[in-house]
C-alpha positions as CSV (number, residue, x, y, z in Angstrom):
1,M,100.9,143.8,3.5
2,E,97.5,142.6,4.0
3,D,98.8,139.3,5.0
4,K,100.9,140.9,7.7
5,I,97.9,142.8,9.0
6,K,95.9,139.6,9.0
7,I,98.6,137.8,10.9
8,I,98.9,140.7,13.4
9,V,95.1,140.8,13.8
10,V,95.0,137.0,14.3
11,A,97.9,137.2,16.8
12,L,96.2,140.1,18.7
13,A,93.0,138.1,18.8
14,V,94.8,135.0,20.1
15,V,96.6,137.2,22.7
16,L,93.3,138.8,23.6
17,I,91.6,135.4,24.0
18,A,94.5,134.0,26.0
19,S,94.4,137.2,28.2
20,L,90.7,136.8,28.7
21,F,91.1,133.1,29.5
22,M,93.9,133.9,32.1
23,N,91.8,136.6,33.6
24,F,88.9,134.2,33.9
25,K,91.1,131.6,35.6
26,I,92.6,134.2,38.0
27,Y,89.1,135.5,38.9
28,T,87.8,132.0,39.5
29,A,90.9,131.2,41.7
30,K,90.3,134.4,43.6
31,K,86.7,133.5,44.3
32,V,87.7,130.0,45.4
33,L,90.3,131.5,47.8
34,E,87.8,134.0,49.2
35,R,85.3,131.2,49.8
36,E,88.0,129.1,51.5
37,R,89.0,132.2,53.6
38,D,85.4,132.7,54.7
39,D,85.0,129.0,55.5
40,L,88.2,129.1,57.6
41,K,87.1,132.3,59.4
42,S,83.7,130.7,60.3
43,E,85.5,127.5,61.4
44,N,87.9,129.5,63.5
45,V,84.9,131.2,65.2
46,T,83.3,127.8,65.8
47,L,86.5,126.4,67.2
48,N,87.0,129.4,69.5
49,K,83.5,128.9,70.9
50,Q,84.2,125.3,71.5
51,V,87.5,126.2,73.3
52,D,85.6,128.7,75.5
53,E,82.9,126.1,76.2
54,G,85.6,123.5,77.0
55,R,87.3,125.9,79.4
56,K,84.0,126.6,81.2
57,E,83.3,122.9,81.4
58,K,86.8,122.3,82.8
59,Q,86.3,125.0,85.4
60,R,82.9,123.5,86.3
61,L,84.4,120.0,86.6
62,D,87.3,121.4,88.7
63,E,84.9,122.9,91.1
64,K,82.9,119.6,91.2
65,V,86.1,117.6,91.8
66,N,87.1,120.0,94.6
67,K,83.7,119.7,96.2
68,L,83.9,115.9,95.9
69,N,87.3,115.9,97.5
70,G,85.9,117.9,100.4
71,E,83.1,115.5,100.9
72,L,85.5,112.5,100.6
73,D,87.6,114.0,103.3
74,E,84.6,114.5,105.6
75,L,83.5,110.9,105.0
76,K,87.0,109.7,105.8
77,Q,86.9,111.7,109.0
78,Q,83.5,110.3,109.9
79,A,84.7,106.8,109.1
80,A,87.7,107.3,111.5
81,E,85.3,108.6,114.2
82,L,83.0,105.6,113.7
83,N,85.9,103.2,113.9
84,K,87.0,104.9,117.1
85,D,83.5,104.6,118.5
86,K,83.4,101.0,117.4
87,E,86.6,100.2,119.2
88,E,85.3,101.9,122.4
89,I,82.1,99.9,122.2
90,R,84.0,96.7,121.5
91,N,86.2,97.4,124.6
92,R,83.2,98.1,126.7
93,Y,81.5,95.0,125.4
94,D,84.6,92.9,126.3
95,Q,84.7,94.4,129.8
96,L,81.0,93.6,130.3
97,I,81.6,90.0,129.1
98,N,84.4,89.7,131.6
99,E,82.3,91.1,134.4
100,K,79.5,88.7,133.4
101,K,81.9,85.8,133.6
102,D,83.1,86.9,137.0
103,L,79.6,87.3,138.2
104,E,78.6,83.9,136.9
105,E,81.6,82.3,138.6
106,K,80.7,84.1,141.8
107,L,77.1,82.9,141.4
108,K,78.2,79.3,140.8
109,A,80.6,79.5,143.8
110,Q,77.8,81.0,146.0
111,A,75.3,78.4,144.7
112,V,77.7,75.6,145.7
113,H,78.3,77.3,149.0
114,E,74.6,77.8,149.5
115,K,73.9,74.1,148.7
116,E,76.4,73.2,151.3
117,T,74.9,75.7,153.7
118,V,71.3,74.5,152.9
119,V,72.4,70.9,153.6
120,A,73.9,72.1,156.8
121,S,71.1,74.3,157.9
122,A,67.6,73.9,156.5
123,P,66.0,77.3,157.1
124,V,67.1,80.2,154.9
125,S,67.2,83.7,156.3
126,S,65.6,86.7,154.8
127,T,68.9,88.5,154.5
128,E,70.2,85.8,152.2
129,E,67.1,86.0,150.1
130,A,67.5,89.7,149.8
131,Y,71.2,89.2,148.9
132,W,70.3,86.7,146.2
133,A,67.5,89.0,144.9
134,K,70.1,91.7,144.5
135,V,72.5,89.4,142.7
136,L,69.8,88.2,140.3
137,K,68.8,91.8,139.7
138,A,72.4,92.8,139.0
139,K,72.7,89.9,136.7
140,T,69.6,90.9,134.8
141,D,70.7,94.5,134.6
142,L,74.1,93.4,133.2
143,E,72.4,91.2,130.6
144,V,70.1,94.1,129.5
145,Q,73.2,96.3,129.3
146,M,75.0,93.7,127.3
147,E,72.1,93.3,124.8
148,S,72.0,97.1,124.5
149,L,75.7,97.3,123.7
150,K,75.3,94.4,121.2
151,S,72.6,96.4,119.4
152,Q,74.7,99.5,119.4
153,L,77.6,97.5,118.0
154,K,75.4,96.2,115.2
155,T,74.1,99.7,114.5
156,T,77.7,101.0,114.4
157,Q,78.8,98.2,112.1
158,T,75.9,98.9,109.8
159,D,76.7,102.6,109.7
160,N,80.3,101.8,109.0
161,A,79.4,99.5,106.1
162,Q,77.1,102.2,104.7
163,L,79.9,104.8,104.9
164,K,82.3,102.4,103.2
165,R,79.8,102.0,100.3
166,E,79.3,105.8,100.1
167,K,83.1,106.2,100.1
168,G,83.4,103.7,97.3
169,I,80.7,105.5,95.2
170,L,82.4,108.9,95.8
171,G,85.7,107.4,94.9
172,M,84.2,106.1,91.6
173,D,82.7,109.6,91.0
174,F,86.0,111.2,91.7
175,N,87.8,108.8,89.3
176,S,85.2,109.6,86.6
177,M,85.6,113.3,87.1
178,S,89.4,113.0,87.0
179,R,89.1,111.1,83.7
180,E,86.8,113.8,82.3
181,K,89.1,116.5,83.4
182,Q,92.1,114.8,81.7
183,D,90.0,114.4,78.5
184,L,89.2,118.1,78.6
185,D,92.8,119.0,79.3
186,Q,93.9,116.9,76.3
187,Q,91.2,118.5,74.1
188,L,92.3,122.0,75.2
């Protein structure tokens, strides 16, 4: 009977040790799971913050893109107005060139006529001198106007080139913002 008691005691000790070992394993696994749960909670909080920051950044970039679109539209409108002004100046310039050519032809014709008249009659009257003074003054005035229009045309062309450069820069900024927006949308 003592052998049976020894066997029972040994068996109970083995069961007790196995039970303690299993309890230790379960406790350890529970602690690991609790740590993983806490890590996942903190990671979730961090990710939620990042999502909120991403949304705010997206909203800020959307506002910036809208502002740049407005500025781009204004620049396009200004460029159209400058092109219209440029065309008007070019037309006026062409008209002045034609007027100048007409006046030069008239002057040449009158010079030829005057030479013929001078040969025919030696003395020149004061009315003819006054007439030629007026013609020369008109020619000088037209040349001054032509130079002024040339300078205006050059200024307009320079402004137009500057606006095209600014338009290109804004276009690149717009493309960059669009790419950033797409990246943020993909991240969200």
